[in-house]
C-alpha positions, 0 to 999 in steps of 0.5 A, a space after each residue: 755690740 761690736 768690740 774692736 781691740 787693740 793689736 797689742 790686746 788681740 796679741 795677747 789673747 792670741 799668746 794665752 790661746 796658744 798656749 792651750 793649744 797644739 802647735 799650729 792649731 790656731 793658725 789652722 782655724 784661722 785658715 779654715 775660716 778664710 777658706 770658708 769665706 773665699 769659698 763662698 765668694 767663689 761660689 764654686 770652689 772646683 775649677 777657680 783660679 786663686 792666687 795668694 800674695 804672700 808676705 813673710 809673717 803669720 798673715 802670709 801663713 794664713 794664707 797659704 794654709 788657706 790656699 791648701 784648703 781650696 787646693 784640696 777642694 779642686 781650685 788651682 791655687 798659686 802663691 806669689 811669695 814677696 819674700 821667699 826666703 822667709 815664707 811660712 814654711 808648714 803653710 808653704 809644705 801645706 800648699 804643695 802637698 795639697 796640689 798648690 804651687 808657689 812663685 816668687 813676686 818679680 822684684 823677689 826673683 833672684 834667678 831665672 824669669 820673674 813671674 808673669 804677675 800681670 797674666 797670672 792675676 787677669 786669669 784669676 777668679 779671686 786674689 787673697 792679700 796676705 802681705 802684711 798683717 795687724 802689726 804692720 805700719 805704714 803703707 805698703 813697701 815698694 815691692 808690694 805696691 808693684 804687686 798690689 797695682 798689677 791685681 788693681 789693674 786686673 780689676 779681680 776681687 781681693 779678700 784681705 787676710 785679718 786686715 787689708 795690707 797697708 792700713 793701720 789696724 789701731 787707728 784706721 789711718 792709710 799712709 801711703 798705698 794700701 789693699 783695697 778689699 772686696 772682703 776681709 776675714 778677721 780673726 778673733 776680734 774686730 780691729 778699730 781700723 776695720 770700724 772707722 774711715 778711712 781704712 773702713 773703705 779699703 776692708 769692703 764687707 767685713 767677715 769675723 770668724 771666731 777662732 777662741 779668743 773670746 775668753 781671753 779678751 774679756 779683761 781688756 778694754 775695747 779701743 772702738 765700739 759699734 752699736 747694734 739694733 739691738 744695742 740702741 733699742 735698749 737704750 731708747 726712752 720709753 714713756 711710762 703710765 706716770 709719764 708727762 712731758 717733764 719725765 720724757 724730757 723738754 728740750 730746749 732749742 737755741 737756733 735759726 736767725 732771721 737769715 737761716 730760720 730753716 736750721 730752727 725748724 730742722 733741729 725742732 724737727 728733729 728733737 720732736 722726732 727724738 721723743 721729746 716731751 715738749 720743745 721750747 724755742 727760743 729765737 727770732 725764727 718763732 714764727 717759722 717753727 709755729 707754722 711748722 710745728 705748732 705743738 711748740 712752745 716758742 718765745 722771742 727772749 734769751 734762752 734763760 727766760 724760755 722756761 724749763 727745759 731737761 737739756 738745750 740745743 744751741 747753734 744751728 743757723 745763729 749766724 754771727 751777731 751780738 744775740 747769737 754769742 749772748 744765746 750761746 753764752 746763756 745755755 752754757 751757763 745753765 746746768 742742764 746738758 747741753 748740745 753745741 752745734 754749727 755756729 755754736 761752735 764758733 762762738 762758744 768760749 772753750 774756758 766756760 765749756 771746759 768749767 761747765 758740770 753738766 754734760 756737754 756734747 759738741 757735733 762738729 764736722 771735720 772742718 769745724 774740728 780742725 778750727 777747734 784744734 787750733 787751725 789743722 788742717 781739715 784732711 789731718 782730722 779726717 785721716 785721723 778720726 780717732 785720735 781727733 775725736 779724743 784730743 777734742 774731748 780731752 781739750 774741751 773736757 765734753 762729749 764730741 761727736 765727729 761727723 763725717 764718713 764714719 761718725 764717732 763719738 768720744 767722752 772725756 773720761 780717759 780710757 773709754 771706748 770710742 762709739 763708732 756709728 755703723 749706719 752712716 751714708 753719703 745720702 746725709 751730706 745734704 744741707 740741715 740735716 746735721 741740724 736734725 741730728 742736733 735736735 735728735 740727740 738733744 732730745 735723747 739728752 733731755 730724755 736723761 741719756 748720758 752724753 755719749 749714748 745720747 750721741 751714739 743713738 742720734 747717729 744711729 737713728 739719723 744713719 738709718 733715716 738717711 738710708 730708708 728716705 727715698 732718694 734724693 733725700 733732703 733733711 726734711 725727709 731724713 726727719 720725717 723717716 726718723 718716726 719709722 725708723 725709731 718704731 723699727 728700733 724700739 719693736 726689735 728684739 732686745 
């Protein structure tokens, strides 16, 4: 499990730990881990050239102390100071004592010739971003943008200190210009911005350095949580000797239409690959479903007449007709968990969703989420994924799986961590992929998993299947790959 904590929580833990340590000890721990990560990226430290971009806060101090470690190992280290008068004094002294040097950034040079920044970074093997720490808000300031543009133009790999400068640690939002790093070395705990796009896309490979914060974080609630292989394996339903199809979970699927029969087929495929004891299909695509999956139980009538189920999936490919509207109403009126996707999200009555007592799981992509939020721009949802998912969950009193570059799952319970899926891939951007996910997550609901767990486990398996399927990937490939992914996760260490 990767838990990500707010800046406020991390800062409080740091203060509690620092009170028990000699002055400066915590920063030196962080710097030692940062230097080790930099050395690993360099391969050979002796004779390499490292440029530090140094701001005025502790983030800059971390970079300076790490630079001192690297300089003592034979690297040529130059610190570019954006605010020379406010640079971390002890870190700067340590760097100079180790043989490193410091120059003022062009915009900060008050006398003499400004540093030849383009030439300096062009000769570098590695750049360390220590401009802004986790407390920063908004994009880079103009003087920092000038420095970053020189680094970007040189194409030198960048290691970010704790978080890429210019991204928001708490929300994952990026307002303005921000550093794009090849790797980020973060200290003590993950920050939400390292797990959630768009900021995640700026972080590169993330390395967590243990500086001893663990005991001081135990009382805090994570803002975001990313499940790992072991966590998902522990949540997977497993048949017992006494299982029958109802104990394993019967999934109802109300999907597809004369125009979109494939949506029904793919949703049923996801449900069957998700371990359902049986799938009951209700709708006009019964012929297409039984032709592909003869084990399915089908009916052409309304969902309420289909028979006993433990959960419903409604929406993929339903279209806009009166029968589609009635199917959504019928399913939402049931007393079992319901997953609503695609056309179902447009057709559902918000009041009916909010009044349900059984769990409801909504699975919109960004465009659908924007509509459900009252027509806000899609870009607003994509740039603020955590806030958007939370607001949808609050507004509809439902669990929300917000699909996209980072799939996030928010529950209606205030204060719960948002679950972040780490297995997403652009390969899943293919027609019908979401229908497979709906069936898969719906079958996990039918098996008895709480809505948050069903959504996050489904997203994790779905992402893995997309990654492992041979390209170019189709939705049918994803459904077929789920069989192997399920086995690998179920058989893994727990």
